[in-house]
Each structure stands twice: as C-alpha cells, then as structure tokens.
BALUM-187423 format. One record per residue (C-alpha): residue number from 1; x, z negated, y negated. Coordinates in pm, whole numbers. Each point is the difference from the previous one (the first is absolute). Layout:
BEGIN
PT   num     east       up    north
PT   NUM        X        Z        Y
...
This chain:
BEGIN
PT   num     east       up    north
PT     1        0        0        0
PT     2      130       90     -344
PT     3       66     -295     -228
PT     4     -161      -37     -339
PT     5      332       54     -177
PT     6       68      304      212
PT     7     -343      141      -73
PT     8       46      -55     -372
PT     9      338      172        6
PT    10     -149      291      193
PT    11     -274       35     -260
PT    12      259       -2     -277
PT    13      203      271      172
PT    14     -311      210       54
PT    15      -93      -38     -365
PT    16      346      108     -114
PT    17       -8      301      231
PT    18     -347      105     -115
PT    19      -57      259     -266
PT    20      -83     -271     -251
PT    21      304     -207       92
PT    22      228      300      -41
PT    23     -161       71     -338
PT    24       73     -352     -121
PT    25      363       30      109
PT    26       34      335     -177
PT    27     -152     -142     -319
PT    28      239     -296       -8
PT    29      299      224       72
PT    30     -105      247     -270
PT    31      -44     -285     -248
PT    32      355     -120       68
PT    33      144      351      -28
PT    34     -169       74     -333
PT    35      127     -327     -147
PT    36      354       75      110
PT    37      -21      350     -151
PT    38     -137     -128     -330
PT    39      277     -261      -15
PT    40      291      226       99
PT    41      -93      341     -137
PT    42     -236     -111     -276
PT    43      212     -297     -101
PT    44     -299     -230      -50
PT    45       61     -371      -47
PT    46     -245     -286      -24
PT    47      -73      -79     -367
PT    48        8     -377      -67
PT    49       34       35     -379
PT    50     -372      -72      -61
PT    51       77     -361       92
PT    52      194      -34     -325
PT    53     -230      193     -233
PT    54     -363        6      117
PT    55     -233     -253     -155
PT    56     -170      -77      335
PT    57      307     -180      133
PT    58      102     -358      -57
PT    59      351      -43     -139
PT    60      228       74      300
PT    61      206     -308      -86
PT    62     -312     -217       35
PT    63      -84      170      329
PT    64      341     -109      123
PT    65       -7     -356     -134
PT    66     -364     -106      -48
PT    67     -202      224      231
PT    68     -290     -225      103
PT    69      -54     -140     -348
PT    70       12      345     -160
PT    71     -249      170      233
PT    72     -233     -302      -11
PT    73      -24       16     -379
PT    74      -16      380      -12
PT    75     -317       84     -193
PT    76       31      376      -51
PT    77       57      106      361
PT    78     -100     -119      346
PT    79      300     -182      147
PT    80       82      178      326
PT    81      204      300     -114
PT    82      224     -208     -224
PT    83       27     -262      274
PT    84      121      254      259
PT    85      257      137     -244
PT    86      115     -353      -80
PT    87       46      -75      370
PT    88      210      312       40
PT    89      212      -93     -303
PT    90       61     -349      139
PT    91       55       83      367
PT    92      197      324      -43
PT    93      203      -39     -322
PT    94      196      315      -74
PT    95     -194      198      261
PT    96     -349      -14     -152
PT    97      -15      376      -54
PT    98       65       73      367
PT    99     -257     -254      118
PT   100     -267      113     -244
PT   101       65      360      101
PT   102      -49      -99      365
PT   103     -332     -162      -91
PT   104     -114      317     -174
PT   105      108      212      297
PT   106     -219     -220      219
PT   107     -285       61     -244
PT   108       60      373       41
PT   109      -24      -32      377
PT   110     -323     -197      -34
PT   111     -146      271     -223
PT   112       95      286      232
PT   113      -93     -163      331
PT   114     -308     -163     -154
PT   115     -124      335     -130
PT   116       53      153      343
PT   117     -186     -284      173
PT   118     -282       17     -253
PT   119      -39      376       38
PT   120       -2      -10      380
PT   121     -269     -268      -13
PT   122     -196      227     -233
PT   123       24      267      272
PT   124      241      226     -187
PT   125      179      228      251
PT   126      337     -141       99
PT   127      204      290     -138
PT   128     -177      -15     -337
PT   129       35     -378      -18
PT   130      371       -7       81
PT   131       80      290     -233
PT   132     -190     -154     -290
PT   133      164     -341       43
PT   134      348      151       26
PT   135      -41      233     -299
PT   136     -121     -290     -212
PT   137      289     -221      110
PT   138      256      274      -67
PT   139     -144      105     -336
PT   140      252      -32     -286
PT   141     -264     -188     -202
PT   142      -39     -256      278
PT   143      378      -32       19
PT   144       27      -76     -373
PT   145     -251     -284       29
PT   146      178     -127      311
PT   147      322      -35     -201
PT   148     -155     -171     -303
PT   149      -38     -378      -29
PT   150     -362      -27     -112
PT   151     -299     -127      195
PT   152     -171      341       27
PT   153      159       92      335
PT   154      -58     -334      178
PT   155     -362        3     -118
PT   156      -49      350      142
PT   157      135     -129      333
PT   158     -229     -304       -6
PT   159     -304      218      -78
PT   160       76      230      292
PT   161       51     -300      228
PT   162     -331     -153     -110
PT   163     -181      329       71
PT   164      147       16      351
PT   165     -100     -360       70
PT   166     -360       37     -117
PT   167      -26      315      212
PT   168      131     -185      304
PT   169     -255     -275      -53
PT   170     -278      258      -36
PT   171       95      144      340
PT   172       71     -316      202
PT   173     -127     -302     -199
PT   174      309     -202       86
PT   175       58     -322     -188
PT   176      372       68      -40
PT   177      -74      322     -190
PT   178     -243     -180     -232
PT   179      251     -277      -70
PT   180      275      253      -71
PT   181     -231      206     -223
PT   182     -107     -289     -221
PT   183      356     -131       -4
PT   184      117      338     -132
PT   185     -267      -14     -272
PT   186      132     -342     -103
PT   187      356      135      -16
PT   188     -125      279     -229
PT   189     -172     -255     -224
PT   190      322     -203      -19
PT   191      201      313      -84
PT   192     -195      178     -274
PT   193     -257     -128     -249
PT   194     -211      314       53
PT   195     -121     -157      324
PT   196     -223     -257     -162
PT   197     -161     -278      211
PT   198     -334      172      -63
PT   199      139      312      172
PT   200       81     -200      313
PT   201     -342     -169      -10
PT   202     -170      341      -20
PT   203      201      137      294
PT   204      -77     -313      205
PT   205     -372       23      -81
PT   206       -4      369       96
PT   207      164      -78      335
PT   208     -249     -278       69
PT   209     -286      239      -78
PT   210      135      289      208
PT   211       80     -212      306
PT   212     -272     -262      -19
PT   213       15      -84      370
PT   214      361     -113      -44
PT   215      -58     -199     -319
PT   216      142     -322      147
PT   217      319      172      113
PT   218       40      173     -336
PT   219      -76     -317     -196
PT   220      263     -197      188
PT   221      254      281      -39
PT   222      -62       29     -374
PT   223      -19     -373      -74
PT   224      369      -86      -41
PT   225      107      321     -182
PT   226     -297      -26     -236
PT   227       71     -367      -60
PT   228      361       80      -90
PT   229     -109      265     -250
PT   230     -257     -231     -158
PT   231      261     -278      -13
PT   232      226      228     -206
PT   233     -284       57     -247
PT   234      -72     -373      -20
PT   235      368      -73      -64
PT   236        8      257     -281
PT   237     -315     -144     -154
PT   238      132     -356        8
PT   239      338       96     -146
PT   240      -87      286     -234
PT   241     -378       12      -41
PT   242      -36      341      167
PT   243     -129       82      346
PT   244      204      312       68
PT   245      369       78        5
PT   246       60      270     -257
PT   247     -265      -97     -255
PT   248      278       21     -258
PT   249       60      368       75
PT   250     -374       72        9
PT   251      -35     -120     -361
PT   252      322      169     -112
PT   253     -104      330      158
PT   254     -342      -19     -163
PT   255      184      -45     -328
PT   256      210      307       73
PT   257     -315      205       72
PT   258     -170      -98     -326
PT   259      229     -157     -262
PT   260      285      245       53
PT   261     -230      297      -65
PT   262      -51     -115     -360
PT   263      265      103     -259
PT   264      211     -288     -124
PT   265     -122       29     -360
PT   266     -361      -16      115
PT   267       81     -309      203
PT   268      146     -166     -310
PT   269     -323       74     -186
PT   270     -210     -150      279
PT   271      219     -309        1
PT   272      -35      -35     -379
PT   273     -378       24       43
PT   274       26     -267      273
PT   275     -164      235      248
PT   276      303      -39      229
PT   277      265     -268       34
PT   278      361       55     -119
PT   279      116       27      361
PT   280     -104      368        4
PT   281      295       72     -232
PT   282      247     -107      272
PT   283       73      257      275
PT   284     -181      -90      323
PT   285      310       56      211
PT   286      367       -6      -96
PT   287       -6     -326     -195
PT   288      123     -344       98
PT   289     -211     -310      -45
PT   290      194      -74     -322
PT   291     -181      293     -166
PT   292     -326     -196       24
PT   293      118     -349      -98
PT   294     -152       26     -350
PT   295     -340       59      163
PT   296       13     -275      262
PT   297        1     -375       15
PT   298      345     -157       58
PT   299       93       33      366
PT   300       43     -314      205
PT   301      261       72      271
PT   302     -145      -34      348
PT   303      332      -96      157
PT   304      -24      308      222
PT   305      259      271      -65
PT   306     -223      298       81
PT   307     -256     -122     -257
PT   308      249     -117     -265
PT   309      266      271      -23
PT   310      -62      256     -276
PT   311      228      258      159
PT   312      136       38      349
PT   313      365      -69       73
PT   314       70      373      -41
PT   315     -157       11     -348
PT   316     -329      164       97
PT   317     -325     -141     -141
PT   318     -164     -254      231
PT   319     -371       81       20
PT   320      -45     -296      234
PT   321       45     -238     -295
PT   322     -282     -252      -24
PT   323     -115      117     -345
PT   324      -69      353      123
PT   325     -327     -132      143
PT   326     -125      -78     -351
PT   327      157      316     -143
PT   328     -183      213      254
PT   329     -329     -178      -71
PT   330       36       79     -369
PT   331       65      367       74
PT   332     -295        1      240
PT   333     -232     -153     -261
PT   334       87      265     -259
PT   335      -18      275      261
PT   336     -355     -103       96
PT   337     -100        3     -367
PT   338      123      358      -27
PT   339     -162       87      332
PT   340     -338     -111     -133
PT   341       35      162     -342
PT   342      190      318       93
PT   343      -52       78      371
PT   344      142      348      -59
PT   345      349     -151      -18
PT   346      -30     -130      354
PT   347     -170      316      129
PT   348      285      217     -131
PT   349      245     -229      178
PT   350     -202       36      319
PT   351       20      379      -19
PT   352      374      -23      -59
PT   353       30     -223      308
PT   354     -197      248      211
PT   355      232      283     -103
PT   356      304     -218       70
PT   357     -131      -87      346
PT   358      -15      371       92
PT   359      368       63      -61
PT   360      244       17      292
PT   361      102     -345      115
PT   362      365       58      -91
PT   363      -80       98     -362
PT   364       71     -353     -126
PT   365      290     -206     -121
PT   366      260      -44      130
PT   367      -24      311      220
PT   368      -27      235     -298
PT   369      298     -147     -183
PT   370      302      235      -17
PT   371      235     -276      111
PT   372     -201     -114      302
PT   373      228      111      283
PT   374     -240      -30      293
PT   375     -249      241     -156
PT   376      272      232     -132
PT   377      164       23      343
PT   378     -318      130      163
PT   379     -145      186     -300
PT   380      -12      335      190
PT   381     -200     -170      278
PT   382     -239     -147     -255
PT   383      -52      343     -159
PT   384      -56      152      343
PT   385     -244     -279       84
PT   386     -199       69     -317
PT   387      -13      374       70
PT   388     -116      -52      357
PT   389     -261     -254     -106
PT   390     -109      226     -290
PT   391       52     -274     -254
PT   392      173      -17     -333
PT   393       11     -249     -285
PT   394     -332      105     -152
PT   395     -369        1       93
PT   396       58      337      168
PT   397      102     -194      312
PT   398     -248      155      241
PT   399       71     -233      288
PT   400      -52     -311     -210
PT   401     -297      120     -207
PT   402     -192      159      288
PT   403      119     -165      322
PT   404      -12     -366     -101
PT   405     -370        6      -99
PT   406      -73      211      310
PT   407      166     -255      226
PT   408     -189     -284     -168
PT   409     -327      185       64
PT   410      105       64      359
PT   411       68     -370       52
PT   412     -340      -77     -156
PT   413     -166      244      242
PT   414      169     -161      303
PT   415      -98     -345     -123
PT   416     -361      102      -62
PT   417      -27      161      344
PT   418      140     -316      161
PT   419     -244     -228     -182
PT   420     -302      223       77
PT   421       86       26      370
PT   422       51     -376       21
PT   423     -332      -70     -174
PT   424     -195      230      232
PT   425      171     -143      306
PT   426      -71     -358     -108
PT   427     -366       86      -64
PT   428      -38      164      339
PT   429      204     -254      194
PT   430      231      272      128
PT   431      352      -41      132
PT   432      234      251     -160
PT   433      377       43       -6
PT   434      175     -123     -314
PT   435       56      277     -253
PT   436      371       83        8
PT   437        6      114     -363
PT   438     -280     -189     -174
PT   439      147     -349      -27
PT   440      345      106     -125
PT   441     -157      258     -233
PT   442     -216     -273     -154
PT   443      304     -221      -59
PT   444      207      288     -136
PT   445     -282      104     -234
PT   446      -53     -352     -134
PT   447      373      -54      -58
PT   448       44      338     -171
PT   449     -294      -57     -234
PT   450       92     -361      -72
PT   451      364       64      -91
PT   452      -67      327     -184
PT   453     -277     -140     -221
PT   454      183     -327      -66
PT   455      335      154      -93
PT   456     -149      271     -221
PT   457     -231     -246     -175
PT   458      241     -289      -51
PT   459      360      128       11
PT   460      226      187     -238
PT   461      243      264      126
PT   462      139       84      345
PT   463     -342       84      145
PT   464      156      264      223
PT   465      222     -277      137
PT   466     -309     -204       77
PT   467     -144      305      176
PT   468      302       10      232
PT   469     -121     -326      156
PT   470     -300      203      120
PT   471      194      315       92
PT   472       15      -89      373
PT   473     -380      -37        0
PT   474      -44      342     -159
PT   475      236      152      257
PT   476     -197     -161      284
PT   477     -331      131     -134
PT   478      151      347      -46
PT   479      121       -1      360
PT   480     -345     -110      115
PT   481     -159      278     -207
PT   482      214      279      146
PT   483       -6     -166      342
PT   484     -377       44       38
PT   485        5      381       44
PT   486      322      -18      203
PT   487     -159     -249      240
PT   488     -310      219       31
PT   489      211      301       92
PT   490      206     -200      248
PT   491     -313     -148      158
PT   492     -160      340       47
PT   493      323      127      151
PT   494        2     -294      242
PT   495      330     -133     -132
PT   496      101     -366       -9
PT   497      -96     -118     -348
PT   498      213     -312       21
PT   499     -275     -243      -93
PT   500       96     -362      -40
PT   501       35     -172      332
PT   502     -111     -329     -150
PT   503     -328      131     -134
PT   504     -297     -140      189
PT   505     -205      222      224
PT   506     -379       19       16
PT   507       -7     -210      314
PT   508      228     -271     -132
PT   509      -98       -3     -368
PT   510     -158     -306     -153
PT   511     -353       13     -131
PT   512      -36      149     -345
PT   513     -121     -327     -145
PT   514      343     -144       61
PT   515      222      298      -63
C-alpha cells in the first residue's frame, strides 16, 4: 500500500508533468530570464532614491533609529510600507537596495503567476492565459515599476493576490482562502490610505450577501482583519482627530484642485475680502511648516521626532509634522468654500484628471526625466511598446480610450449574468455549478470602479500611475474577452480547452444559495 507521503509526492510529480505544471515552470523560467536580460543588457538598477525625496516616506534616519515610534505616530500614511522599509534598513544595513529589489521581484512573480491562476479559473484557454501573463510581466512599463521604490507595484501584487483568493473561495468555500483573502485586504488597508475601512466593510458585506450560506465562516475569517483595520482608524482618531490615514493629503489635494486654479492676485483679493483665509497665499506643496507659523498657534512639541522635526535629516520638508494636520484642515475648509461657490473650478480639475489617467503609465516623473537612467536605457522598448499598444501621450491613445471602458462594460456584463443566474437558481432551488468568471469579474469590476473614481475625484497628478495598479485586472479581462471565441472554436473542434481543474462540476457543485 502506498503511504500518504508517497501518494502526495506522486501527485506533486504528476502535477509538475502535466500541461499546467509545465506552463508554470516555463513562466517562472521566462520571468527569471527577462529580469537577467533587463539587468545585463538594459542596465536597469533598482531605484531607492525615492526614500530620500518622496514626501510619503518617514525620514530614513528615523526609520533606522526610531521605527516603531515613527510609524505609530504617522498620520499621513498607513504604517505598513514605511515599517517594512524600516525593517530592511535596520536588518540589512548597506544592502537595503538589494533586499528591496528582491521584495519587488517577488511582487512581480505574484502578479504574473496570480494573473495566470486568475485567468485559468475564469476559463481562459491555457495558451492565452500564459501568453498574457508573460507579456505583461515582460513589458518595459512593468519593468520600470518593478525597479522603482514606490508602493504602486506591491499594491498591484496584493490586488492580484486578493482576486485569486476570492475566486478560490467562490469555487471551493474553504476557510483558509477566506482568511487569506480578508488578511490581504487588511494588508492593503495598512499600506495605502486609498483602501479606507469603509472599502473593506463594503467588500465584506458583499461577500456575506453573495455567499449567505457560509456567513459564519466568512464572518469568522473577516473578524480579525477587519478589527485590525478599525483599530488603526480608532488610533488615528484618538491621536489626531481623524478616522483615516491620509486625511491630510485629501484636504491638500482638494486645495490643489480648487485654490490652485485661481490666479494669485485674485486669491489676494479674496483674502482681503475675508472670503478665504490667508493660507491660500502659501503654496499647497513645496513649503515647510515654517511657512505657516504666522497663521498657526504656537506649536507645543510632542516629544516625538516624526511629529516635531520641520525637515528631515536630508533637508527635505517633513509633511508628517504634527501641525500639518491643522494646515491641511485650513486648506480643506477654504477648498470647500470654493467648491460650493465655484464648482466649475473642481469640475475642470476633474476633466484634467481624466485626461491624465488616459496617458501611458510611464508618462510620469521620474520616467520622463532626461536623467532617469532606467527609462533612458530602455527608451526604444518603451517606444515600441507604445506603437504596438497604439498609444501615445495624448487622448488619441486608442487602446486606453476605447479598450478600458469596453473591458469595464465586459466585467459588468459578466457580473450581471452571474447575479441573474444565481437569483434564478436560488428562487427555483436548483443546484448549479459555480460560475467560473462571475465572482472574479464582480470583484475586478468593483475594484476598478472604486479606485478609478476615488483617485480621479480626490487626487492630483499621477493618475496614470494609479491606473497601473489596475493594469493586471484589465489584462485579465482582455484575455477573458478574446478567450471566449477561442474557447468556442476549440470546443467545436473537440480540442482540450484547458479548463481549470479546480472548478467545481455540476455533480459536485454546492447549491446556488451558498455559492
């Protein structure tokens, strides 16, 4: 009789030798080869300079010497990204670039393999799925983000991972998948302020509604991650009087979208008429807290370096200073006055944001800077990528202007079909197989709409960078779209369509009321 260990090993060997196993091996090997080629021939190196200059980061010296205190009192950002960087700085001094690059390479693997797993579960033919995942992973735009120390790339990886996990739960209803899914949502909330606690509550409520039969399992799986996210909001409210990490940037960005659209002389007139406060005469960004001292009450030091230092140790302005909370509130108050009296200012900013979001993802700083070596080294590849994708730096970008809305509508159609079929099945008491595309399409659609609307409505600049976080989702939907006719042709020809082996069959599927 074969032992359990022997049987497990045999199953592993069979999986590796299968068509799918071989595909996974090829994908990993191709990923490694492309990275070696970009490093040796393209000369790309991981860019850690943002750590010294970008306003999102805590002073690197504080990350090395006062990590826990600094991330605990961080009011403008969720703590996790700075905390991970601080750990790397402390544990691997002098080698932080190599370690951070390794982390980003792992994120790249998660994106590629996660996209492939998601597409196969959505019944995309194996060849289409593998090709799409590999082309995305090898794209020069993807490579630029993989070599740039900003949270965009890790968030893209976490979003792909969360989509795979919710799809796995939709197929098998396993507790471990639910726990991992809600845990990933909590990690997102602790990484970027865009993922507000309300977002996680909405996703949790939607899961409870879709899989009502498993509400106890889902509730238990979501309890601890949701509690951690709420605890972060409570901590921020107790310390700073705000429920969300990033409220400072929300008010500052609203100021940029309204105040900055008024000529300076007109602002001075409005201040003289006491329609606006004098703070509108100070640039929203680019000033230290000292520029506002004549408008604020004397500052009482908190005894916490990240809140007390006016500039970082490298001379950059410290937007984590404690008084920036009040500064941002003042900007937000004036911005809301202008929003009520002159909504056209905000609407023009919205239209500008929409146009910005439709530019190629690499048409941002620092990639467009003449001295940015990574982009310059692969500039011919970037030009070739834009020609192939039929995009340029204007609204003539056919792929972005036409395909993105089309893919959103396609995801909406898949979601609607899934919900209608489920409703009819529940009403008739039928037992139907779980829809292989409906559940992930619903999650992809919600995430795309949530992040797109939020970033366009509340952020200033880099909207095409925000769109890159969703680029894997668009690629997955595109593969699903072209995979439908390919699968139909292959089915009629009697070919193996490489459907997901883990997808439930009609005989083994759970009842629709619980799927």
